[in-house]
Steps between C-alpha positions, in 0.01 A plus 500: 500500500744206488797733505373670808438171678851382419649829614308494832589127556868600443482790745289307754583130520150439648205409276328795338119493441301768304198611712356794312518722193391870491486790262652757720784500745286650775257204477780253504667661793180517706424132428864401584472674834170326582653163406813567696279540813328171425777285376797635699737424214707707260293666225638644180331744264637461136444731215372350174427654164123494559484537879648387831520152644519407866711199592520311829866408564529184708188311384143520620 
């Protein structure tokens, strides 16, 4: 997880916050779309070995 945070922080100079973790990509994508509507910030879905994480890029 630390490697992913460092990579996202390198790509996006704004703060990166994890906001969810899901077993399937479909669940993660649906959650990311809902949060995008609420937060209005950039959202990233990242593949992990045991699931998918959703990150808010730019802080909460």
